[in-house]
PyMOL commands that place a pseudoatom at each C-alpha (Angstrom):
pseudoatom trace, name=CA, resn=UNK, resi=1, chain=A, elem=C, hetatm=0, pos=[58.297, 38.977, 180.701]
pseudoatom trace, name=CA, resn=UNK, resi=2, chain=A, elem=C, hetatm=0, pos=[56.872, 42.467, 181.089]
pseudoatom trace, name=CA, resn=UNK, resi=3, chain=A, elem=C, hetatm=0, pos=[58.877, 45.512, 180.147]
pseudoatom trace, name=CA, resn=UNK, resi=4, chain=A, elem=C, hetatm=0, pos=[59.359, 47.808, 183.105]
pseudoatom trace, name=CA, resn=UNK, resi=5, chain=A, elem=C, hetatm=0, pos=[60.190, 51.497, 183.351]
pseudoatom trace, name=CA, resn=UNK, resi=6, chain=A, elem=C, hetatm=0, pos=[63.629, 50.886, 184.797]
pseudoatom trace, name=CA, resn=UNK, resi=7, chain=A, elem=C, hetatm=0, pos=[64.421, 48.638, 181.817]
pseudoatom trace, name=CA, resn=UNK, resi=8, chain=A, elem=C, hetatm=0, pos=[63.420, 51.415, 179.438]
pseudoatom trace, name=CA, resn=UNK, resi=9, chain=A, elem=C, hetatm=0, pos=[65.650, 53.845, 181.318]
pseudoatom trace, name=CA, resn=UNK, resi=10, chain=A, elem=C, hetatm=0, pos=[68.536, 51.388, 181.165]
pseudoatom trace, name=CA, resn=UNK, resi=11, chain=A, elem=C, hetatm=0, pos=[68.149, 51.004, 177.417]
pseudoatom trace, name=CA, resn=UNK, resi=12, chain=A, elem=C, hetatm=0, pos=[67.961, 54.756, 176.909]
pseudoatom trace, name=CA, resn=UNK, resi=13, chain=A, elem=C, hetatm=0, pos=[70.886, 55.575, 179.144]
pseudoatom trace, name=CA, resn=UNK, resi=14, chain=A, elem=C, hetatm=0, pos=[73.106, 52.849, 177.759]
pseudoatom trace, name=CA, resn=UNK, resi=15, chain=A, elem=C, hetatm=0, pos=[72.215, 53.735, 174.172]
pseudoatom trace, name=CA, resn=UNK, resi=16, chain=A, elem=C, hetatm=0, pos=[71.743, 50.042, 173.491]
pseudoatom trace, name=CA, resn=UNK, resi=17, chain=A, elem=C, hetatm=0, pos=[68.486, 48.795, 171.972]
pseudoatom trace, name=CA, resn=UNK, resi=18, chain=A, elem=C, hetatm=0, pos=[69.544, 45.159, 171.676]
pseudoatom trace, name=CA, resn=UNK, resi=19, chain=A, elem=C, hetatm=0, pos=[68.707, 42.635, 174.318]
pseudoatom trace, name=CA, resn=UNK, resi=20, chain=A, elem=C, hetatm=0, pos=[68.795, 38.873, 173.959]
pseudoatom trace, name=CA, resn=UNK, resi=21, chain=A, elem=C, hetatm=0, pos=[65.197, 38.270, 175.004]
pseudoatom trace, name=CA, resn=UNK, resi=22, chain=A, elem=C, hetatm=0, pos=[63.613, 40.840, 172.648]
pseudoatom trace, name=CA, resn=UNK, resi=23, chain=A, elem=C, hetatm=0, pos=[63.114, 43.711, 175.073]
pseudoatom trace, name=CA, resn=UNK, resi=24, chain=A, elem=C, hetatm=0, pos=[64.922, 46.109, 172.748]
pseudoatom trace, name=CA, resn=UNK, resi=25, chain=A, elem=C, hetatm=0, pos=[62.614, 45.273, 169.885]
pseudoatom trace, name=CA, resn=UNK, resi=26, chain=A, elem=C, hetatm=0, pos=[59.627, 45.695, 172.197]
pseudoatom trace, name=CA, resn=UNK, resi=27, chain=A, elem=C, hetatm=0, pos=[60.944, 49.102, 173.240]
pseudoatom trace, name=CA, resn=UNK, resi=28, chain=A, elem=C, hetatm=0, pos=[61.358, 50.249, 169.629]
pseudoatom trace, name=CA, resn=UNK, resi=29, chain=A, elem=C, hetatm=0, pos=[57.873, 49.093, 168.628]
pseudoatom trace, name=CA, resn=UNK, resi=30, chain=A, elem=C, hetatm=0, pos=[56.348, 50.657, 171.747]
pseudoatom trace, name=CA, resn=UNK, resi=31, chain=A, elem=C, hetatm=0, pos=[57.981, 53.968, 170.802]
pseudoatom trace, name=CA, resn=UNK, resi=32, chain=A, elem=C, hetatm=0, pos=[56.936, 53.686, 167.143]
pseudoatom trace, name=CA, resn=UNK, resi=33, chain=A, elem=C, hetatm=0, pos=[53.346, 52.961, 168.154]
pseudoatom trace, name=CA, resn=UNK, resi=34, chain=A, elem=C, hetatm=0, pos=[53.113, 56.503, 169.542]
pseudoatom trace, name=CA, resn=UNK, resi=35, chain=A, elem=C, hetatm=0, pos=[54.157, 57.981, 166.184]
pseudoatom trace, name=CA, resn=UNK, resi=36, chain=A, elem=C, hetatm=0, pos=[51.171, 56.586, 164.278]
pseudoatom trace, name=CA, resn=UNK, resi=37, chain=A, elem=C, hetatm=0, pos=[48.871, 59.377, 163.056]
pseudoatom trace, name=CA, resn=UNK, resi=38, chain=A, elem=C, hetatm=0, pos=[45.344, 59.606, 164.381]
pseudoatom trace, name=CA, resn=UNK, resi=39, chain=A, elem=C, hetatm=0, pos=[42.399, 58.009, 162.591]
pseudoatom trace, name=CA, resn=UNK, resi=40, chain=A, elem=C, hetatm=0, pos=[40.526, 61.274, 162.127]
pseudoatom trace, name=CA, resn=UNK, resi=41, chain=A, elem=C, hetatm=0, pos=[41.871, 64.151, 160.086]
pseudoatom trace, name=CA, resn=UNK, resi=42, chain=A, elem=C, hetatm=0, pos=[40.780, 67.708, 160.794]
pseudoatom trace, name=CA, resn=UNK, resi=43, chain=A, elem=C, hetatm=0, pos=[39.875, 70.236, 158.098]
pseudoatom trace, name=CA, resn=UNK, resi=44, chain=A, elem=C, hetatm=0, pos=[43.129, 72.178, 158.473]
pseudoatom trace, name=CA, resn=UNK, resi=45, chain=A, elem=C, hetatm=0, pos=[45.271, 69.088, 158.077]
pseudoatom trace, name=CA, resn=UNK, resi=46, chain=A, elem=C, hetatm=0, pos=[43.164, 67.967, 155.112]
pseudoatom trace, name=CA, resn=UNK, resi=47, chain=A, elem=C, hetatm=0, pos=[43.567, 71.346, 153.389]
pseudoatom trace, name=CA, resn=UNK, resi=48, chain=A, elem=C, hetatm=0, pos=[47.330, 71.394, 153.959]
pseudoatom trace, name=CA, resn=UNK, resi=49, chain=A, elem=C, hetatm=0, pos=[47.632, 67.868, 152.545]
pseudoatom trace, name=CA, resn=UNK, resi=50, chain=A, elem=C, hetatm=0, pos=[45.564, 68.790, 149.520]
pseudoatom trace, name=CA, resn=UNK, resi=51, chain=A, elem=C, hetatm=0, pos=[47.753, 71.833, 148.810]
pseudoatom trace, name=CA, resn=UNK, resi=52, chain=A, elem=C, hetatm=0, pos=[50.933, 69.788, 149.265]
pseudoatom trace, name=CA, resn=UNK, resi=53, chain=A, elem=C, hetatm=0, pos=[49.610, 67.254, 146.767]
pseudoatom trace, name=CA, resn=UNK, resi=54, chain=A, elem=C, hetatm=0, pos=[48.248, 69.672, 144.141]
pseudoatom trace, name=CA, resn=UNK, resi=55, chain=A, elem=C, hetatm=0, pos=[50.866, 72.443, 144.189]
pseudoatom trace, name=CA, resn=UNK, resi=56, chain=A, elem=C, hetatm=0, pos=[53.653, 70.396, 142.529]
pseudoatom trace, name=CA, resn=UNK, resi=57, chain=A, elem=C, hetatm=0, pos=[51.224, 69.156, 139.883]
pseudoatom trace, name=CA, resn=UNK, resi=58, chain=A, elem=C, hetatm=0, pos=[50.011, 72.659, 139.063]
pseudoatom trace, name=CA, resn=UNK, resi=59, chain=A, elem=C, hetatm=0, pos=[53.532, 74.104, 139.023]
pseudoatom trace, name=CA, resn=UNK, resi=60, chain=A, elem=C, hetatm=0, pos=[54.698, 71.318, 136.683]
pseudoatom trace, name=CA, resn=UNK, resi=61, chain=A, elem=C, hetatm=0, pos=[51.804, 72.018, 134.314]
pseudoatom trace, name=CA, resn=UNK, resi=62, chain=A, elem=C, hetatm=0, pos=[52.450, 75.784, 134.291]
pseudoatom trace, name=CA, resn=UNK, resi=63, chain=A, elem=C, hetatm=0, pos=[56.242, 75.637, 134.075]
pseudoatom trace, name=CA, resn=UNK, resi=64, chain=A, elem=C, hetatm=0, pos=[56.510, 75.631, 130.235]
pseudoatom trace, name=CA, resn=UNK, resi=65, chain=A, elem=C, hetatm=0, pos=[54.242, 78.685, 129.976]
pseudoatom trace, name=CA, resn=UNK, resi=66, chain=A, elem=C, hetatm=0, pos=[55.958, 80.618, 132.757]
pseudoatom trace, name=CA, resn=UNK, resi=67, chain=A, elem=C, hetatm=0, pos=[59.300, 79.956, 131.050]
pseudoatom trace, name=CA, resn=UNK, resi=68, chain=A, elem=C, hetatm=0, pos=[58.089, 81.931, 128.023]
pseudoatom trace, name=CA, resn=UNK, resi=69, chain=A, elem=C, hetatm=0, pos=[57.485, 85.027, 130.160]
pseudoatom trace, name=CA, resn=UNK, resi=70, chain=A, elem=C, hetatm=0, pos=[60.492, 84.647, 132.481]
pseudoatom trace, name=CA, resn=UNK, resi=71, chain=A, elem=C, hetatm=0, pos=[63.318, 82.965, 130.558]
pseudoatom trace, name=CA, resn=UNK, resi=72, chain=A, elem=C, hetatm=0, pos=[66.231, 81.592, 132.440]
for i in range(1, 72): cmd.bond("trace and resi %d" % i, "trace and resi %d" % (i + 1))
show_as sticks, trace
zoom trace
């Protein structure tokens, strides 16, 4: 059985994602499929990810030395 637009609207308006024949589960997976990140990563996104990964490591390594200069 194919999922139709009016069925999606009914599930959204009723706030109910459960249906006996699995349409609710199909709706949730169809929505989640759109949230998957793309296969290619641009240079800006790569740089931001690299900074987000390295910054906590660097701050954890420098924390004992910074504590000597700025106690508290």
